[in-house]
N, C-alpha and C positions, 0 to 999 in steps of 0.2 A: 402871293407873294413865293411862297413855298414849290408851286410847281413851277416857277421861273426859275429858282436858282437848280430844280432838280434838272429841269432841261440845261440850263448852262453848265453844270455839272456833266453832264452824259454828253454834249458839245465836244468838252474838253478832252474827256475819256476816249473820243471816238479818235478826235484828231490826234491823239497822243501814241495812240495804240496800232490804228491803224497803219499808219507806215511801219513803224515797228514788228508788227504782229500777222498782219494778212499780207500786206502789200511787197513783202520783201520774203523769197525763200529761204527755210531754214535749213543751217547746215545739212549736209547728209551724216556727218556723223554727230550731232548734235546731242548731249548727254543730258541737257536740260533744254526743255521746249514751252512754249506759252502756246494755247490754242483760244481764240476769240470767236464765242458762240457757245452753242449749247454742249457741255461737259462731255466729253467721252468715257467718264466716270459712269459704270452702270447704278440703276435705279437713283442716280442723282438728281437734285433738285433745281440745280444751275442750269435752266433751260433755254435762257433767254439769248438774243442775239449778240447782247452786251456783254455776257458773262465770260469772265476769265478764270480759263484753267491752265495751270503749271504742272509739268511731267519731271522726272527724273526718271532714272533706270531702277529706284525702289516706291515710290510712292508719287500720288497725284492729289493736287486740291484745288478746289474752284471756290473763287469770290464770287458771291450774289452782286450784281452791278444792275443790270436789270430785272431780274428775277428778285424777287421780295424774299426777304430772310424772317425765321419764322418766330413766332412772340414779338413781332413790330421793333424787331431790333433794326437799327439802320442798317442801308447797304452797305455794302464794302467787307461785310462780315465772310469769314468761311462757313461755305454750307456744304460742302463735302469733301470728304477724302476717304483715298483708298489703295491699298498695296498695289504695287505693281510686279507681279510676276512674270519673268521669262518674257517682257515685253507687252504682258496683256493686263489692261487695267481692271482691276477688282473691282466689288460692288461696294458702294457708300458707307461708311460707317458712323457717319457723324452727322446731327440734325444741324448743329453750329457749333463754332467754337469762334469767341468775339473775347472783346474787353469792354469790361462791363465798369463805369464809371463808380457806379455808387449802390451795390447790392441790387443788380439786376435792371436798375431804373438806367435806360438808357435817353432817357426824354426829360427835357425836350430837345431836340433836334430838328435842325432846319437845312441843313447842308451836307453832301460828303462827295469828297474829289477821290478818283483814283487815277495813278498814275505809274505805268511801267519804267522802272528807273535801269534795269538790266533784263535782256533776255537772252542768254546765253550766249554759248552753248556751255559754259562753265558753270554760270551763276545766274540765276534771275532775281532781280528784286523788284518788291513792289510796294507801292505807298499809299496809306489810305489816310486821308483827312477828314475829320469831321466836326463837329459842334457839340456840346454838351454843355447847355445853358452859356457861361461867359467862358468857359474852358474848351481848348482845341484840344482834341487828341487825335494824334498822329501815329500811324502803325506801320512798321516795314516786315515786310515776308522776306525772310531771305532764303534762298534753295540750292543749295550746292551739287555739281555732277556728283553722283553715285554716295549721296549721303542717304539716310535713313527718316532726316530729322529736320522739321520745317525751324529757323532760326524766328522769333517773333520780339521784335524789341517796338514796345509803345511808348509815348510819351505823353505827359498831361500837362498842359500849360495854362495857366489859372490867368484868364486875362481880368478878372472881374474880384468880387471883393472875396475876403479870407473864408477857406470852407474849413471845417471841422466835422470829424467822425465819419469821414467816408470809407466805406469799402470798397476798394476798386481792385480789379485783376480780372487775369484770364481765366475763361468759364470754357469746357468741354461737354457738352451734352451728347451722348453717345446713339445713334440709331438702330436699335436691338442691340444683339448682346446681352453683355452683364458689366456691373462695375466694380472695380478693386480702389478703394478710398484709398486716403492718404493712410500707407500704415503706422498702427501705432494710436489710430484714433478711431472712436466707436459714434454710432450715433448718425442722425440725419440733420441735424438743427445746425444754425449756425454757432460756431464754439472756436475758440482760440486755437491753435495749433499747436498748445504745450505738449510736450510728450509724443509729439510726431517722429516716427524711425524713418524717414524718409520726406521729400517734398514733391511727391507726384502722385497723379491721381492715373487709374487705367482702365479707360473701356477694353473689352474684349471678347474675342469667342473663340471657337478652335483654330480659326483661320485668318485671324487677325486681330492684331493689339492697336491702340492708340493711347498713347502715354504722353501727357502733359506734364512736364515737368516745370515747376516755380518757384525757385528759390527764395523769390522776393515774399511767398505767401504767409501771413502770420495767423490767418483766421481762413476756414472753411465754410460751407453750406453747402445743403442738398446734396449731403452724403458725399462732400468732396470733389461735386460737378463743379464748384463754383471755389477759386482758389484767390483768394483778397488778401490784402494788407489794408490794416485800419491805419488810415493816415489822415494828416492835417495838410490842407495846401495853401500856403500863404498868398496873398495878392502880389501877382508877377512870378510866383514862385513856377518851378517845372519840376518833375519827377519822371524817369526810367523805369519802366519794367520789362525785364529780360525773362526770357518764356519760349522753351521748347513744345514743339507736338513731333512726337515719336513713333512712326508707324511700323508694326511686324507684317509679317506674313502668315503668325501662327499665332496660337493662344500662348507663347512662352515668353516668360518674363525675364530669360535671361539676358536678351539685347537692353534690355532696358536699365539694369543692375550696371553691367557694364558699362552703359554710357554714365549713371552715375559716377562710377569707378572712375573714369578718365575724365568727368569734367569737373571733380572736385579733386584729383591726384589724391586718389587714397591708396594705402596700402592694401596690398588683399594677396588671398591666396585661390586655391583650387580644390574641388571638392568632386568627386565621381564615382562611380560602382556600376552594380546593376541592380536590375529590380524583375523579380521572377513571383509567380504564384505559387501555391502549395505544393499545385501539379508540377513544379517544375519547369514550365515553360515560361517563356517571356512574356511579362504582364503586358496585353495590346495598350497602347496609349497611356504608359505610366506618367504620372504626375508625382515631382517629390517636391513635396510643400517645406519651405521655410523658414519660421517663425526666429523671432528677435525679442527678447524680453518679455517673452509668455505671449506674443502677439504676433500675428500672420506679417510675413514681410514679404515672401517672393515666393515664386514656384519655377520650376522646370520643368521642359517635358522628356520625356526618355524616347531613344531613339534605338529600335532593335534589342528593348530590354537593356541599352546602357543609359546613363545619363553623365553630364558634368557640368558644370557651373564656378563662377570665378565670383567670389564675395570680399566685400569688405573686411578687416580683420578685424575678429570678434566670435564672441561666443553665440552658439544657436544651438535650435532644436530641427532635427529634419525626421521628417516622417513620407513614406510613399503610399500611393493609393492609383486607382486608376477608375474608369466609368462604370460605376454600380459595384466596384470590389471593396473587401473593408480596407481599412487604413492598416497600417503597418505600425510595429510598436514604433517609439518615439526613441530617438538616439539624441544623444548631446555630441555637435559637432564643436571642435574648437579651429577656429581659421586664423593662422597666423601668417605674417609677411610672405610671400612669397613661397609659402607652404603648398604640398600637395599632396590629399589622404585621399584614402579611398572610404566607403562605405557602401554595403550591399545589404538589400531587402529580398528576404525570401518567403514571407508570411503571408503574403496578401491571399485572403479566401476570394472563390470567385463567385459572379453575380449571381441571384436567387430573382424569384417572382410571387409578386402575391395577387391573388385572383380574389378581387374585394367584391360581396354583392350587400347592398345596403335597401333595406325593405321597410315598411309603414309596420311597426309591432302590431298592431291591431288588424290590419286588413291583409299583410302579408303584398302589400304595392312596391312596385321598385321606386326607389327615390333618388332625385338628383341630390349627389354630397360632396362636400369638398372634405380631403382627407390629408391630415399635414402629421408631421413628425413633430411631436412633442419632446420626446426623451430618445436621444439616438442619434446614429451617424448622418450628419448633417454636410454635405461637402463644402468645403470653401470655394472649391473652383468650379462655375454654375455649370460649365457643359459638362460636370461629372454625373451629377444627377442633382433632383429636384427635392426640395422638403414638402411641397405640394402637390396633390394631386385632383383630380374630378371624375367622376364618374362619367360614362359616354353620353353623349348624347344620341345615338341611334340606338344603344342598349341600355337604357337607363336603369341606372342603380348597379350598373356592372361598371370595373376597372379593372386593368392588368397591368400590375406596377411591376418594371426589373426594377431592383434595390440593392443595395448592400447587404451582405450577411450581417447580423448582431442583434441585440438586444434592442427592441424597442417600445416607445408607447405613444400611439396615434390618437389623433383628436380627430373623430368624426362626426361630421356636422351636417345637417339637412335643417337649414334654417336656425341652425342653433344661434341661441341668445335672444331670438326673439319668437320661435313658435315651439322650440322645443328644445332641451339641453342637449351638450355636446356629450357624444360617447368617448370615455376614455378605453382607448382595447391596447393589451400587452400582448406584445409577439415576439417570440424567440425564432429569428428566421436562420436557417440552416444554408450553409453555402452549395448551390447548384439546384436547389430543388426548386417544388412548385408549391405554395401553401394557400390554402382556398379558407376563406375567413370571411363568415357573415356576422353581419351587424344590425340589429333592430332598433327602429328609432323610434318614442313616443311621441304624437303629436299632441302638444299641451293646450293649443291656441288655434283656432281658425278665424282669422278676420274676414276673410273673403266670403265666408257664411254670414255674414253682417253687411256686406256690402262695402270693405274695406279693401283697397289695394294698395299696394306698394310699388315705389321703382326708388332707385339708386340714379338721381338725375346729375351726376357728375361723373361720366366714366369715359376712359378713353380705351381704343384698340390697339391697333400698331402702328398709328402714324406718327409721326414726329417723333419722340423721344419715346414715345410707349412703345411695349414690346407685345402687344396681348393678340391673338388673331381672332376673327369675330367668331369662330366656333367656341375658342377657349374663355373670351367674354360670354357666350351665353352659359355656356356651363357652369360657370362660375358664378353668374347672377340665378340661374335656375336653382344651384347648390345653395344659395343664402336665402332662397324662399321668397324672392320676389317674384310679383306678379306678372310684372312688364319687363320686357326687354330694352336696353336705353344704351346709347351710344354719343357722347359730343368729342369727337376728335378736333385738333387744333385748324381751324379754318379748311377742314376736309368733311367731304361726304362721301369719298370712297367706299366705305363700308356698309353702306346704306340698304344697297341691294341683296348683299350677302346676308345681312343680319335678319332680311325680311323674308329671306326662303327659310332661314332657320326658324323663324318664328312661325310661319305658318305652317311648317313640318310638324313642329311642337306646340301646335295651339295654343300660342299663348300670343298678347298683343306685344307690338314692337314701335317705341318712339325714335323716330330717325332725327339726331339733334346734331348741334354744332359747337364747338366754341371760337367765338370770334376774339382771335387774341390778339389785341393790342398791347405796347409797349407799358402802357398806363392803367388797361384795366381788361379785364376778362370776362365776357357775357355768352350763356347758353341759350341760344334759341330753337325752339322746337314746339310742335313737331313738324317737321317741313315735308315739302312735296318731292318726294326721292326722284331724281334725275334732275333737278335744278340745281346748277352750281353756283359757287362764290363769284360774284364778277366784280368785288371791290378789293384794294389791297387794303387789309386793315392795317398795314403798318404806317400807313400815311392817312388813315381816313379819320373824320372826325367822328363824336359820340353819335350827332344826328347822322350821319351816314350811316353807321355801324348799326343803328337800330332798325333803321329806313331798310337796310340789307335785309338784316334779321326778319323783317316783316314779308319783306319780297318774298325771300325763300321758303313763305307759307307759315311761317310762327305765327301761334296763335298766344304764346309767352315767351318774353326775354326777362332771363334771369341775370341779377349781376352775381358774379363768382367772386368768391372770397376777397368781399369788399374794404377789408381793413390791411391788409396784407400790404408790403410796400410797394408794389405796383398796383392793387385795386383799386377800384372806380373810386371810391367814397375815400381814398386815402389821394388817391392824386387829386380829386377836387380839392381836399384842404391845402393840397400843397401847391395850387392853384395852374397843374400842369396837363388837367383833363384837356384835349381840343374839343370846345364846345360849352366847356364845365356840365353844369349840371341839368339833365335833360330827366323830366319827370314821367316819361311815357314806357318806363321797365315795369315790368308786374312783379316779379320776385326776388325777394334777399336770402342767398343761400347761406346755412349751415353747413360748414366743411369739416370733414372728417380731418383732412390734413390739418388744418388751420385749428382746432377744436380751443385753444387759448383764446381766438377771437368770439367765442359763442357769445359772450356777454356783451362784446360790442354791438355784433349783429342786433342780439334782442333790444339792446337800450335803442338803439337806432330805429328799429321797427316800433317801440311803444312809444317813443316820441313822433313820429308817423304817425299810428293810430290815436295818440291825443290831437293832433291837427287835424285826424279825419281823413287822412290819407290812407287808402286802401290798398296798400302793398303786403303780399305776406310771403310767408315761411317756404322755403322751398329747401330742399338737402341732397347731398351729394359726397362720395369719398373720394372723387378725386384719382382715383384706382388709374394706375397706368401699366402696372404688373400685377397679375392676378395671381402669382405665384409668390408675392410679397405684402401685399396687399390683399384687404378681405372686404368686396362687392360686399355693398349692402350694410356695412357695419356703422352708418348712419343711411338713413333713408326715408323718405315723404311718404306717408298715408294719407290718400283721399277717399272720400264715400262718394259713390256713384250708386244712382237708385237703376239706370238704364245698363245695356252692354257697355263691356270695358272696351273700349279702343283707345287708340292715342289721341284722338280729341275728346273724348271725353274725361279724359286723363286730365290733360291740359288745361279743359275747361272748369273743373273741378279744383283743381290749383290755382287760375285765376281767380276763382268766387272764394278761395280759402276756406274750401269745404275740407280739412286736413290739418297735420301736425307732423312735427319730424321728429323721429326718435333714435337714439341709441339701444333703445329696448323696450322700456316700456310701451302697452297700448294702450289708447284712450278711444272710448266711445262716450260721447256726449248726449244728454237730453235735448239739450238745444245746439243744431248743427253749428260748427265753429263757420266764420263769415256770413253766418244768419243775423236779422234784424230781430230782435224779442222788444215786444211794444208790451210797456207795462203803464199803470197809472203810478202817476208822481208819489213817491213815498209809499206805497203798497206793497209788502212783502212779495217776494218770487224766491225760487230754488233754482240753483241749477246744481245738476245730477251729473257725475260721471262713472263707468263702469271702467274700473281700471285691471290690468291683465298685466302680470309682469314672468318671465321663467326665474329670476332672482329675487321676485318678491318687492312689495311697496314698502319702501321708507318713508318717504316724504311726497306731501304735495302741496305747494304753494298755488295760492289764488291770487293772480297778477290783474293789477286795476289801474287805472289813469294815476293813481298816485304810487304805484308802486305794488311790492309786496301785502297782501290785504290781509290774509290768514293762513294757517300752515295747519293741515292734518299730519301727524306723525304715527308710526306704529312701532311698537317694540317688538313684536313678532311679526315680520314681513309678511302679507298674504300673499301668494301669487293670484288669486282675484279678491278684490273689494269692491264696493259700492262708495262714493264720499259726497253728501251733499255741501252745498255753501247756500244757507241763507242769507237774503239779500234784499235791499230797497237802495233806490236812487232817486232823487230829485231833479239829476240831468242827465243828457244822454252822456253816455260811458260806454267801456268795455271790459270783459274779463275774458283773462286765458290761464292757462296753467302750466306748470312747470313741475313735473314728476320726476321724482330720483326711484333709482332701483336701489338693491343689497349691492351691487358691484359698483355703485356710484355712478350709474348710465341713468342718464335724463331724455324725457322728451319734452319737447315745447311745443305750445297749441298756439292756432292763430286766434284771432278773438272772437267771442260773440258780441256782438253789437246791441246794448241796450237801449231804448229810447222811450223816455215817459212821454207818454202822452193822454191828455185830459180826455174824460168819455162822460 
């Protein structure tokens, strides 16, 4: 039925659009135009014959009509956005921008219609209509000639029973670049927008900005990428949501603030001045950061050492900086209505460099390492400099880092928190100089010597909204002390070949994976056959089709990622919206670092499965998309492999339950996890475990079919210890551990199965 509806929708679309957009010539002086077919946006994802691109003098955007929308979002969403500069269409800046009915969930959905209402030359208007359960969601996209913003109006019309507690609104997920969240709000989790200094989120890089202005929003999520209104929708009720998607041709936020002033009719004044370094020369690429109420509010780019910006009336603090320059002193600025004031900055110190060398303290062997700023200048504006650096792939243990002068404390890690301690390095970095710094790290533990190997089994590179090129993914995972390289991009295999080459060059194993991403659940499948491409649309496929596709791609294991988040598979099963319901042919359930609050839910679900005799096992991944902001391997899976470490042997060990997951503690059992120990009914036996932890072992809980059975605690947490649990049983059961270290980090093990048999 769904396929028939889609075919009808597409036919309706073609009948409506072809006469308008393809069969009639566009006026020669058309300022707004429509292209049907593959988008002219560089690196765009709208590649189908049925996709629609709308262009004017300043921007272009494309709707996915034939092309799938990422993450299983229904068709009709914006999947490409780019600036237009001097008639040339730029690169795609957006993964998708769309209206979400309720906290990311756009499912269940059965139809989509796309109509072209106006095609220019002065204005283009497109309308998409789709269902979400009993709610009809209608969105109008309007682009005027010479406008730098797409006007978006979405209407939710409830044709069913009353709905309460919906989180509804527009979302903006950028492709690459950086994100400047709603000013005044901190954190990435869902939160109320109380205290917000503006109603916009900005994706940006040096050569573009895309701002979502969402005046309706009273909640934000995912670091402000999701702009929601918490609402109830009565039966028969409709509600409008107005927003603007503003596109800029540089990383300057000046036009975005100007748009806010115009839209809200705010009193305003102008601030201008000059920016030079201590050498008296104009600071190249100067950026003037503007704070309000102690929080970052906006920034403006300098041009030839000069800047100007119009701001709403109020009190601000300004400081100037530039790429790898120091920050100037902060100055208080009062902006009155219609005022024009000047403030100059003359004290910027020029960039410096640090040449790092990181080695093993015992052998002098170069180590892969992660170097991050713990204290010191961290640029607010992403393209001015990073907080985190990695040693090089080709020159292992070496890193040449450009940085702003100043006083710093760096954290240097090579397997830190798992295999060694993180080293703290204090440096005073002078302007213009080169500083050579050597760090020696002592390895405390060596699991691979016991044939235990680790991987981060949920990790993205640079597809969809992820921003980590393959080489940097490898640098990050190697610096974390992981034994295996791994990637699982959303519905993409494009990075497999590059990572396979890197792994071969470095002499490590590589597991090629994919995250099969439906609106109602995400699943990692691996290891895949390199070169074999995805052949289903995960946005419309059932769970049966998704699992079958994973196996067709060569996967030995399929894991359920973050099962209990709002669009997790188990949550969708509970809500009755997972197409196909429960399919028992998955292998693993994930402990996800981004969703650590759900660890207990995942464990309890697994314990229930184990009580019923089902042999699903643990896996772990960080869900890292940006290695400069999140740490690869902060949770990881360890498995035991007697033979050679390969992608297949690692996956087979996972499938057989020969491992555990950990945020820090290391566990070495006397009886292998996943194995069956046969004992006499009621006869005593002992399960023993060697434990290691950089932060020291604080507590060990023994878990069995009835819950927590015994606890061992340590007042003086040892880094290495052994625990024994004397046991006996009359019935078949299982035992596992939860281990906690001195930093509150835990390890969760797979079960040891125990089978009492008469002899």
